[in-house]
C-alpha positions in Angstrom: -51.4 106.0 19.4 -54.0 105.9 17.0 -55.9 109.1 16.8 -52.7 110.6 15.0 -52.9 108.3 12.5 -56.6 108.1 12.0 -56.1 112.2 11.7 -52.5 112.0 9.5 -55.1 109.4 7.2 -57.6 111.8 7.4 -55.6 114.3 6.3 -53.2 112.1 3.3 -56.9 111.6 1.9 -58.0 114.6 1.4 -54.8 116.2 0.1 -54.8 112.4 -2.4 -58.4 113.6 -3.4 -57.8 116.7 -3.8 -54.8 116.2 -6.8 -56.9 114.4 -8.2 -59.9 116.0 -9.1 -57.1 118.5 -9.8 -55.5 116.9 -12.8 -58.4 113.7 -14.0 -61.2 116.7 -13.7 -61.6 118.4 -16.9 -61.3 122.6 -15.5 -64.5 123.9 -16.9 -63.4 127.8 -16.3 -59.7 127.5 -17.9 -59.4 129.8 -21.4 -59.5 126.7 -24.1 -57.5 128.8 -26.5 -54.0 130.8 -25.0 -52.1 133.6 -27.8 -48.5 133.4 -28.3 -46.6 136.5 -26.8 -45.2 138.5 -29.6 -42.4 138.7 -31.6 -39.7 138.4 -29.6 -36.4 140.4 -30.8 -33.1 138.4 -29.5 -31.0 140.7 -27.9 -26.8 141.0 -28.4 -26.2 138.7 -25.5 -29.0 135.8 -26.2 -27.5 136.4 -29.9 -24.0 136.8 -31.8 -26.8 138.3 -34.6 -26.8 141.8 -35.5 -29.6 144.0 -33.4 -32.4 144.4 -34.8 -34.8 147.3 -34.1 -38.5 147.5 -35.2 -40.7 150.1 -36.5 -44.8 150.0 -35.0 -45.8 146.3 -33.3 -48.9 145.4 -31.9 -52.0 142.4 -31.2 -55.4 143.7 -31.0 -58.1 142.1 -32.6 -59.8 142.8 -36.0 -63.2 143.3 -36.8 -65.4 142.9 -39.2 -66.2 144.7 -41.9 -68.5 143.7 -44.0 -70.9 142.3 -43.1 -71.4 145.6 -40.0 -73.9 145.4 -37.5 -76.3 148.1 -38.2 -75.7 149.9 -35.3 -71.4 149.3 -36.9 -73.0 150.6 -40.7 -74.4 154.0 -39.0 -71.0 155.2 -37.2 -68.9 153.8 -40.1 -71.1 156.3 -42.5 -70.6 159.1 -39.7 -66.7 159.0 -39.7 -66.2 157.9 -43.7 -68.2 161.1 -44.0 -66.1 162.8 -42.2 -63.0 161.7 -43.2 -63.5 162.9 -46.8 -63.8 166.3 -45.4 -60.2 166.3 -45.7 -59.2 163.6 -48.7 -55.8 162.2 -49.2 -54.7 163.3 -46.0 -57.1 161.5 -43.2 -54.8 159.5 -43.0 -52.7 162.9 -41.1 -55.1 163.8 -38.5 -56.2 160.3 -38.3 -54.6 158.8 -34.5 -52.4 155.4 -35.4 -52.4 152.3 -34.9 -56.2 153.0 -36.4 -58.2 150.0 -35.3 -61.9 150.1 -36.5 -64.1 149.2 -38.7 -63.1 146.1 -39.8 -59.8 147.9 -40.7 -56.2 148.5 -39.2 -53.5 151.5 -40.5 -50.1 151.8 -39.0 -47.6 153.3 -40.1 -43.3 153.5 -40.3 -40.9 154.8 -41.5 -38.5 153.7 -44.5 -35.7 155.0 -45.6 -34.5 153.9 -49.5 -32.1 150.8 -49.0 -33.4 150.2 -46.2 -35.1 146.5 -45.8 -37.8 145.5 -43.5 -38.8 141.3 -42.5 -43.0 141.6 -41.7 -43.9 138.9 -39.1 -47.9 138.8 -38.4 -49.3 135.9 -36.9 -53.2 135.4 -36.5 -55.6 132.0 -35.3 -56.9 133.0 -39.5 -54.4 132.6 -43.0 -53.6 135.9 -44.1 -51.9 136.5 -47.7 -50.6 139.9 -49.1 -53.6 141.7 -51.4 -50.9 143.9 -53.0 -48.5 146.9 -52.8 -49.2 150.1 -54.1 -47.2 153.1 -54.5 -47.1 156.6 -54.2 -50.8 156.6 -52.6 -52.4 158.8 -50.1 -49.9 162.3 -50.7 -46.7 159.7 -51.3 -47.5 157.1 -48.5 -46.5 153.6 -49.7 -48.9 151.1 -48.2 -49.0 147.6 -47.6 -52.2 145.1 -47.7 -52.9 142.4 -45.9 -56.3 141.0 -46.5 -58.2 137.4 -44.4 -57.1 134.7 -46.6 -54.5 131.9 -47.9 -53.4 133.6 -51.2 -53.6 137.0 -52.4 -53.2 138.6 -55.7 -49.8 140.3 -55.2 -47.8 137.7 -56.2 -45.1 138.4 -57.7 -44.1 139.5 -53.9 -42.3 136.2 -51.7 -44.5 135.7 -48.6 -43.5 132.3 -46.6 -47.5 131.0 -44.1 -46.9 128.4 -42.5 -48.5 127.7 -39.4 -46.9 127.4 -35.7 -48.0 126.0 -32.0 -52.1 126.6 -34.0 -51.5 129.8 -35.2 -51.4 131.2 -38.9 -47.9 132.2 -39.5 -47.2 135.4 -42.3 -43.7 136.7 -43.2 -42.3 138.2 -46.0 -38.8 141.5 -46.6 -39.7 144.1 -48.2 -36.8 147.4 -49.2 -37.9 150.4 -49.3 -37.7 152.2 -52.8 -36.8 156.1 -51.8 -37.4 157.7 -48.1 -40.8 158.3 -47.1 -44.2 156.9 -44.9 -45.1 153.3 -45.4 -48.4 152.3 -43.8 -49.6 149.0 -42.9 -53.0 148.4 -44.0 -55.0 144.6 -42.2 -58.3 143.7 -44.1 -61.0 141.3 -42.8 -63.6 140.9 -45.0 -65.8 137.6 -43.2 -68.5 136.7 -41.0 -66.5 137.0 -37.2 -63.8 138.5 -35.8 -60.1 137.5 -35.4 -57.0 138.0 -34.6 -53.8 139.6 -35.3 -50.1 140.1 -33.9 -47.6 141.5 -36.1 -44.2 143.4 -35.4 -41.7 145.5 -38.9 -38.4 144.6 -37.9 -35.9 146.9 -39.6 -32.6 144.6 -41.2 -29.1 145.3 -40.2 
C-alpha cells in the first residue's frame, strides 16, 4: 500500500515543481515584444457599420535611409543611377510595394470625392511630412516620416499610443481620379517596424 502512495507523491511533486518553474523562472527564450495583428476591418456580420474596402495594406521592417551602411550605400548609388534613366516615370517600372534603402512606397487608386482613412502602427512615432499634388507624372503623394510632428500642419491627424505602439490616423479626400502614392521614410539611426491600412470609407 505504501509503494503506490510513494510513487503518487513523487509524481505529484515533479508536476508541482515543473509548474512552479514554468511560472516563476523567467522565460529567457521567450520574445520580449509581440507586435499587434494587422488593422482589422469588421465584417457585416460582426458590425452594423457599412462594409469597408482595403485599398492597400502591409506590415514591414523599414531600414535606415541615412546614414546607410557603406555596402548598402553602394547599392543605393547603383539603384539611383538606374532609376534616373526613367525620370519621373521610375515608379511605373518598380515592383510595388517598394521597400529598400530606408524608403517604402506603395500606390493605390482613388476617385474624385472618395474618402480614405489611413491607419498606421509603428514602434516609434510617425507624422505627415507633406502632401504633394501632381508629382511623378500626375501621381498624388502622401509622405509619412518618423517623428512626433510633421511639416504638413493643414492636414489634421491623430497620434496616440495603443498597446505600447504608436498609432497615426488621418482621413483624406481624393481631389481627382488618379493614382495616390504612400511614401514612408526613415532617416534615423535604427530600423523601425510599420504596419498600415488604407481604408476606403463608404
